[in-house]
Structure formats: structure tokens, C-alpha cells
LOTOR-913078 format. One line per field, with one value per residue (C-alpha): residue number from 1; x, y, z. Coordinates in nm, 4 decimals, always signed. Example, Ala and Ser with C-alpha at 12.3 -4.5 7.8 and 13.67 -1.06 7.14 Angstrom:
num	c(1; 2);
x	c(+1.2300; +1.3670);
y	c(-0.4500; -0.1060);
z	c(+0.7800; +0.7140);
END
This chain:
num	c(1; 2; 3; 4; 5; 6; 7; 8; 9; 10; 11; 12; 13; 14; 15; 16; 17; 18; 19; 20; 21; 22; 23; 24; 25; 26; 27; 28; 29; 30; 31; 32; 33; 34; 35; 36; 37; 38; 39; 40; 41; 42; 43; 44; 45; 46; 47; 48; 49; 50; 51; 52; 53; 54; 55; 56; 57; 58; 59; 60; 61; 62; 63; 64; 65; 66; 67; 68; 69; 70; 71; 72; 73; 74; 75; 76; 77; 78; 79; 80; 81; 82; 83; 84; 85; 86; 87; 88; 89; 90; 91; 92; 93; 94; 95; 96; 97; 98; 99; 100; 101; 102; 103; 104; 105; 106; 107; 108; 109; 110; 111; 112; 113; 114; 115; 116; 117; 118; 119; 120; 121; 122; 123; 124; 125; 126; 127; 128; 129; 130; 131; 132; 133; 134; 135; 136; 137; 138; 139; 140; 141; 142; 143; 144; 145; 146; 147; 148; 149; 150; 151);
x	c(+0.2313; -0.1022; -0.4392; -0.3577; -0.2568; +0.0383; -0.0319; +0.2864; +0.3028; +0.6148; +0.7171; +0.8723; +1.0793; +1.1215; +1.0221; +1.2868; +1.2056; +1.3508; +1.5581; +1.4210; +1.5758; +1.3039; +1.0036; +0.6858; +0.4207; +0.0744; -0.1091; -0.4778; -0.5420; -0.9168; -1.1110; -0.8396; -0.8660; -0.9699; -0.8394; -0.4839; -0.5579; -0.6702; -0.3528; -0.0616; +0.1925; +0.0670; +0.0764; +0.4215; +0.5661; +0.4205; +0.5688; +0.9115; +0.9096; +0.8034; +1.1015; +1.3360; +1.1883; +1.2651; +1.6269; +1.5918; +1.8069; +1.5800; +1.6715; +1.3690; +1.0212; +0.7254; +0.3618; +0.0535; -0.2757; -0.5874; -0.8966; -1.1309; -0.9270; -0.6871; -0.3111; -0.0710; +0.2960; +0.6186; +0.9277; +1.2072; +1.4656; +1.8012; +1.6462; +1.3352; +1.0222; +0.7217; +0.4069; +0.0577; -0.2779; -0.5487; -0.9265; -1.0267; -1.3928; -1.3713; -1.1233; -0.8914; -0.5304; -0.3455; +0.0267; +0.3080; +0.6420; +0.9001; +1.2477; +1.5465; +1.8031; +1.7571; +1.8742; +1.5631; +1.2648; +0.9514; +0.7244; +0.8406; +0.7357; +0.3973; +0.3414; +0.4317; +0.1838; -0.0979; -0.0529; -0.0009; -0.3134; -0.5152; -0.6284; -0.8822; -0.8918; -0.5533; -0.4328; -0.0835; +0.0082; +0.3744; +0.5097; +0.8619; +0.9848; +1.2685; +1.2884; +1.5503; +1.8089; +1.8231; +2.0222; +1.8322; +2.1288; +2.1040; +2.1885; +2.3575; +2.1326; +2.3997; +2.6609; +3.0058; +3.2214; +3.3285; +3.2574; +2.8836; +2.8346; +2.6518; +2.7810);
y	c(-1.1106; -1.2786; -1.1106; -0.7793; -0.6359; -0.4151; -0.1919; -0.0711; +0.2497; +0.2704; +0.5047; +0.3472; +0.5142; +0.3182; -0.0039; +0.0328; +0.0773; +0.4064; +0.4131; +0.6127; +0.7652; +0.6353; +0.4127; +0.5509; +0.3113; +0.4587; +0.2199; +0.2132; -0.0123; -0.0756; -0.2913; -0.2722; -0.3472; -0.0059; -0.0653; -0.0506; +0.2524; +0.4501; +0.3879; +0.6239; +0.3850; +0.0860; +0.2870; +0.4314; +0.0914; -0.0665; +0.2040; +0.1820; -0.1983; -0.1666; +0.0609; -0.1821; -0.4767; -0.2879; -0.2503; +0.1288; +0.3606; +0.5519; +0.9204; +1.0575; +0.9560; +1.1886; +1.0923; +1.2780; +1.1468; +1.3465; +1.3944; +1.2124; +0.9635; +0.9230; +0.9220; +1.0926; +1.0232; +1.0012; +0.7867; +0.9755; +0.7390; +0.8128; +0.6725; +0.9029; +0.8365; +0.6333; +0.8275; +0.7372; +0.8893; +0.6756; +0.7036; +0.4450; +0.5391; +0.4013; +0.1189; +0.2871; +0.4046; +0.5842; +0.5034; +0.6378; +0.4639; +0.6502; +0.5029; +0.6134; +0.3776; +0.0073; -0.1448; -0.0809; -0.3117; -0.0943; -0.3870; -0.5683; -0.2688; -0.2650; -0.6348; -0.5978; -0.3098; -0.4930; -0.7835; -0.5692; -0.3579; -0.6612; -0.4971; -0.7200; -0.5033; -0.3412; -0.1833; -0.0737; +0.1535; +0.1780; +0.4899; +0.5432; +0.8912; +1.0948; +0.9503; +1.2004; +0.9971; +1.1209; +0.8186; +0.5509; +0.4892; +0.4061; +0.7136; +0.6948; +0.7664; +0.9910; +1.1586; +1.1171; +1.2703; +1.6259; +1.7651; +1.6920; +1.8323; +2.1642; +2.2700);
z	c(-0.3768; -0.3414; -0.3393; -0.5002; -0.8339; -0.9155; -1.2125; -1.3798; -1.5785; -1.7924; -2.0690; -2.3762; -2.6453; -2.9656; -2.7879; -2.5130; -2.1461; -2.0240; -1.7076; -1.4126; -1.1034; -0.8730; -0.8169; -0.6622; -0.5298; -0.4705; -0.2407; -0.1470; +0.1515; +0.1663; +0.4123; +0.6790; +1.0501; +1.1803; +1.5341; +1.3920; +1.1743; +1.4843; +1.6841; +1.6083; +1.7642; +1.5631; +1.2401; +1.3146; +1.4058; +1.0902; +0.8669; +1.0317; +0.9986; +0.6342; +0.5662; +0.7390; +0.5442; +0.2222; +0.3427; +0.3582; +0.5707; +0.8111; +0.8568; +1.0471; +1.1642; +1.2281; +1.3002; +1.4189; +1.5596; +1.4726; +1.6870; +1.6911; +1.4857; +1.1961; +1.1638; +0.9238; +0.9166; +0.7276; +0.7471; +0.5756; +0.4337; +0.2700; -0.0471; -0.0240; +0.1911; +0.3049; +0.3979; +0.5198; +0.6038; +0.7665; +0.7716; +1.0356; +0.9962; +0.6406; +0.7159; +0.4640; +0.4415; +0.1621; +0.1453; -0.0735; -0.1005; -0.3064; -0.3444; -0.5491; -0.6939; -0.7507; -0.4229; -0.2119; -0.2644; -0.2270; -0.3196; -0.0033; +0.2073; +0.0290; +0.0856; +0.4537; +0.5025; +0.3250; +0.5655; +0.8780; +0.8220; +0.7137; +0.3904; +0.2172; -0.0956; -0.1675; -0.4888; -0.5849; -0.8743; -0.9695; -1.1368; -1.2598; -1.1621; -1.3079; -1.6561; -1.7745; -1.9643; -2.3237; -2.4433; -2.2478; -2.0216; -1.6556; -1.4505; -1.1089; -0.8125; -0.6602; -0.8761; -0.7259; -0.9980; -0.9119; -1.2598; -1.2198; -0.8706; -0.8451; -0.5051);
END
């Protein structure tokens, strides 16, 4: 990934990296092409393509165009979600990509969106979410064993 920095925030216990249920990327896309940020169809198509590039399973898509300009939207994926809000008047978009498990590649979705929106000054912060393992063991994303199911 050229031209931007990914800042990772990890929690360590006794020098060991703790396993997490999910990865959350907080993305600031600054100095974007505002003509794309104004267009609800362009934004929606970019977010859907980003999800597909990450190998995510799309469940639902919802976007809204504000007057006089700006777009908010969400791509719900089986592995969690991608969301965006644009401020074309500032050439800026705020994007969240939250994925569970370790199969999806959220950084590929981020890289795709940086390119698509033409961000000249992007930043990406990575947070690990759901660090709940007491014994530093990798937990399954979905529990399949009957004894652990709540319903």
C-alpha cells in the first residue's frame, strides 16, 4: 500500500499478541475528487466493489444522498459492515470497515477506496475488536458446537 500509513493498535499481555474477534479500520480520505463524493451511485458502487475486493459476502446495501450534497451509506456483509459518510465540500470521506474472522481482507477494501476516491492524503487506523480470550487462544468467529449456543 503506497502513499498512506496504517497505524496498528494492539493490546499485549505478557508480550503476546491477544487474539481478537474482528478488525476495524477507521479511514479518513482527505483531498478526494469531490465529483465522486457528491454522486450517490458512484459512492455506492465503490463501496460494493470494495466489499467484493475484500472477498466479503454482501447481505444488504443502503445509501442516502443529502441535499445539497453528501452521501451516507452502509454495505452490510455477513462478516460485519462497510460504512461511509462524505463531505464533498471538504473533499473528505469517513469510512469504517469492520470485519470478523480472518478470511476477509479489509486492507484490500481500504486500498481500493483510496484509489477510487483519489484521496491524496489518506490515513487508516486499525483496531482489534473483541479481545475476549482469557487464555490467549484463537476463538472461532462463529460457534458451531451445540453446548456453546445461546438459542
